[in-house]
N, C-alpha and C positions, 0 to 999 in steps of 0.2 A: 557840806558837813552832814546834812540830813540823809543824803543819798548814801554816804559811806556808812552811816549807822544802820540803815536798812540792809545793806549788803552784809554787814557784820552779823546781824541777827539771822539773816537767811543762811549764811554759812554755818552758824551755830546750830540751827535746826537740822540742816543736812547732816552735820557731824553727829548729832544725837540719834538721828534716824539710822545711820549706818551702824551705830553701836547697839541698836535694839534688835532682839530676836523676835520673829513673828511667825505665825502659821495661820492656816485657814480653818474655818469651821467646816464640819461635815455638812453637805448639802441638805436642806430641809426636805421633809417628806413631800410637801406639795411640789417643789421644784423637781424632786427626784421622779415622782410619778409622771408629771407632765413631760419631763425630758425622755423618760422611757417610752411613753406613748408617741412622742414626736419621732423617735428613732424608728418605731414600728411603722408609722405612717410614711416616713420617707422611704423605707425599704419597699413598701407596697407600691409607691409611686414609681420608684426606679425600676422595679421588676416589671410593672405593667408596661412602661414605655419600651424597655429593652425587649420584652417578650413579643410585643406587637411587631417591632422591626425584625426580630429573629424569625418569627413565624412567616412573615411575608418573604423573607430571603430564602428560608429553607423550602417553603412550598413551591417557589418559582425556580429554584436552582438545583436542589439535590435530586438526582435521578431516581433513587429508591423511593423517596417520598412522592414524587410525581407519578411514578409507576403504580404505587400502592393506591393513590387517589383515583387513578384511571380504572384500576381493577375494582375498586370499591363501587364506583358509579356504574361500571359494567354489570356487576352482580346485583346492584340495586335495581337497575332497569330490567334485568332478567327476572328478578323477583316480582317486580311490579307488573311485568307483562303476563306472568302466570296468574296473578290475582285478577288482572283485567280480563284475561281470556276466560277465566272461570265464571264470569258474570257476577260474582259475589260482591265486587266493589260497588255495584249499582244498588245494593240493598239499603233500605231505610225502613225501620220498624213502623214508624207512624204513617209514612206514605204508603207502605205495603198494606196496612190495615184499611186505610181510606180507599185504596184501589180495590181491595177485596170487598168492601161494603158496596162500592159502586157496581162491580160486576155481579153482585148478588141481588140487585134490585133494579126496578125499571127506572127510566129517566125522569119520571114525573114526581119522584120523591124529593122532599125537602126543598120546595120552591123558595126562591129568594136567597138561597145560600150559595156557597162555592161548590155545591155537589155537582153541578153541571160541568164544572171545569176539570173535575177529576177524571183520569183515564181508567178505563176498565182493566182489571188484572186478567191477563190471558197467558197462555203457554208461550207466547212470543215475547212477553216482557217480564215474566215472573223469574226473578233472579235465582230462587231456590230450585224451581223446576228446571230451568235451563242448565244449572250446574250439573244436576244428575242426568238429565235426558240429552243434553248436548255436549257439554265439555267433558265430563267424566266418561260417558258412554263412548265417546270418540277417541279417548286417550287412555284406555285401560292398560296399555302397555307400559305406562309410566306410573302405575299405581301398585302399591304393595298388597292391597286387598282386592285385587281384581277378580279373583275366583268367585264364581257364583254371584256376581254382582246383579242386583235387581234395582233398576232406576226408580221404581215406585215404592221401595221399602221405606223411604222417609215419610210416606203418607200415613204410616201406621199410627203415629201420634195424633194425627187429625181424625183418623177413623175411630180411635178409642175415646175421643172427646164427644161431647153432646152438641157441638157448635157447627159442624160441617155436614154438607150433603155432597154426593159425588155423581159426576156425569162424565162418561168417556175418559176414565182414568185421570180426571181433574176434579178440583174441589171448589165449592162455593160455600159461603156462609148460609145457614138456614135463614129463611126470610125473616122470621121473628127476631132472630139474633141480630141480623143485619140492620133491621129497623131500629132496634134499641140502641145499638152502638152508633148508628148513623145519627140518631137523635142527640146523643151525647156529644158527638164530634161536630156536626154541621149546624145544629141548633144551639150548640154551646150550653147545654143543660148539665146539671150535676147528676142526672139520673143514670142508672145502670153503669156507674163508674167501676164497680167491682167486676161486672161482666166484661167491660172493655179491657180492663187490666188482665183478666184471665186469658182472653184471646191474644192480647199482645204478648203475654208471657209464653204462650204456646208457640206463637210465630217466632219469637226470639230464640226459644229453645231449639226449634227446627233449623233456624239459620245457624245457630252456634254449632249444631251437629255437622252441618255441611262445611262450615269453616274449619272445624277441628279435623274433619276428614281430609280436607285439602292440605293442611299444614303437617299432618302426621303420616299421610299415606302417599302424597304426590312426590315422587322422587325428584323431579325437576325443582320443585319448590324447596324441598329439604336441602338439596345440594346448593342451590343459589343462596338460601338463607345461611347455610353454614359458611360459605365463602364470604358472604356479606359481613357476618360477625367476625370472621378472622381478619379481614381487611380493616374493619372498624376498630378492632382491638389494636392492630398495628398502628393505625392512625392516632388512637388515643395515647399509645405509648410514646409515639413521636412528640405529641403535644406535651405530655408530662415531662419527658426528658428536656425538651426545649424550655419549658417553664422552670424546671429545677435549675438548669444551667443559667437561665436569666436571673434567677434568684441569687445564685452564687456570685455571678458577675456584679450584681447590684450590691451585694454585701461587701465584696472586695472594694468596689468603688467608694461606697459610703463610709465604711468603717476603717478602711486601710489606705487606699490610694488618695482620697481627698484630704485626710489629715496630713499625710506625708507631703502633699503639695502645698499645704498652707503653712505659713510661718508659725502659727500658733500650735500646729500639730493636733488640732482638735476636730471633732465631728461638729455638724451643724447644731445639734442640741447643746453641746458643750459651749459653743460660741454664744448661742442665744441666751443661755442661763449663766454664762461666765463661770464655768466650772472646770476642774482639771482633776486628773487621777493622781493618787499617791499609792505607791505599791509597797507593801510590807514584806514581800519576798526579797531575798537577797539578790536574786536574778530578775531583772525587769523583763527580760526576753521570755523567760518561763511564764511569768505572770501574764504578759500580753498574749502569749500563745494559748494558754489555758483559757483566758478570758474569751478570746475569739472562737476557739474550738467549741466551747459550750454555748456561746451566744449564737453561733451559726446554726446550731441544732434548734435552739429555742425559737429563733426568728423564722424558722422554716414555715411556720404556720401562716406567714404573710402570703404564701402562694395561693392560699384559699381565696383571699380577696383579690389578689392580682390576677388570678385565673379567671374569675367572673368578670373582671373589668376588661381583660384582654381577649378572652375566648367566648364570653357570653354563656349561653346555656350548654355549650359543649363541655364546660367545666363540670357540670353535674354528671355527664357520661363518664368523664375521667375519674371523678370522685368515687363513683360506684362500680368501677372496673374490678372484676373478681379475680382472685387467684386461689384455687382450691376452696371456693365458696367463702372466702374471706375478703372483705372490702379493705384491702391493704392500705390504700392511700387515705381513706377515711379514718382508719385506725391511727395511722401515723400523724395525721393532722390534728385529730382529737387529742392525742398524746402531747403534741407540741403546743397546742393551744392551752391545755391544762398546765403544762410546764411554764408557759409564759405568764399565766395568771398566778401560779405559785410563786414565780420569781418576783412578780409585781407586788404581791402581798408581803413577801419576805422583806422588801425594802421599806415597809412601814414600821418594822421593828427598830426601835432606837437602841443605842445611840448612833450606830454607824449607818443605818439605813441602806444596807447593801442588798443588791439583787443576788439571786442564786449564783450566777456566774462570777460576780464580784467576790462573794464569800469564798468560793473555791479558789479563785486566783489571788485572793488577799489584796483586792484593789478597793480603795476608798475614794469616792467622788467628793471632792471638796468644793466649797463655795468661795470663789475669789472675791466676792463682794463683802464677805464677813471675815475680818482679820482679827486674830488674837495676838495682842502685844503684851508681853510680861503678864500673862494670865488675865489681862483685862480686854474685854471685847470693844471693838470700835469699827467704824465704817472703813472701807478700803482707803489706803493712802493715795 
C-alpha cells in the first residue's frame, strides 16, 4: 500500500514537471571569462602539437623545403667562410688591448700578474692588420673600392691620436700609456680608467671600420648575405604558413569537429561549465557561420604563443619579418590580441554577457545549472 502511494506521488510530480515551462539563465561573468580563456588555452595546445608534427613532416618530406634548407646552409657556410678568411672573426676588443700593452712593454712589468701569460700583438696575429695587409690586399678583385687601395690607410686614426708610436709601418702604445693601462688591467686598479676607455674606443672604431668595409664592399660577402637572407625569408614563410594551417586545423578540430562527434554537441569549455548556446537569429546555420568566421579571426592571436612553444626563438624571426618595411605579422597579431581583449571585456557587460562574436551572431551562452521555472529561479532539475 505504501509503495503504491509513493509511485502515485512520483507520477504526479513527473506530470507537473512536464507541464512546466522553463529556461536557463545567462552564464555568469566569472564562468564566461574562464570559459573564454579555456578555449584560448586549448587552441594554443592543439596548434602547438599539430605544428610540431607538421614541421617535422614538411621538413623531412617536401622537396622544395628541403632544397631551400640546403641552399640556406650553403649560403651560411659561404658567408662564414668569408668572415673567417678576413681574420676579423678573431678580434676581441679587451684581448686586443692586453696584447697591445704586452707588445709595448718589456717582460718584467707587472710581476705576479697574468701579464706574462699574454701574447704579444704582432703583424702575424693582429686581426685588423691582417684584414688590410693579407685578406683585402690579396682579394682586391672582389672589392668595390679597390681603386687606389692603401693597406696602411686605417692607421690614420692611430697616427692622429696621442697614444701610439710607430715602427716599420706598425704601431705600439707609447710606453707611459701602456704602463698606465697595464696597471689598470693587470694590477686591477681603478686608476687611468678614462685613458683605457679612450684607447678601447679607438681600437673598436678601427675594427668597426674594417668590418664595415667587408660587409659593404666585399662582393662575395654581399652576394652570400643576400642569398642567405632570401633563403631565410622563404624558410620563415614556410614556418608561418605551416603555423597558420596548424591553427586552422586546430580551430576546426576544437570548435567544429569535436562538438559534432560528441553527443552533447559542445566544446570542452561548454562541457566543463555546463553551458549551451541559444541563437536569436531565425537561421541557426547563419548564426553558427558568423560566430565561427569572426572567432577564427579573433583566436588567430593564439599562434603567437603556439609559435614560441613549437618553434622557439625562430618565432621572433618570423614575427619581425618585413614586407615593405612593415612588420606585417606583428601588426596582425597585435590587432587580433587587442580584438580578443576587446571581446573578453565586452562579455563583462550585463545582462547578456556576450563576446564580440556572439553579439554579431546573436548567440547567447546559457548556464544549464541555473533553471528559470515560471519566472522563479531554482537549481537544475
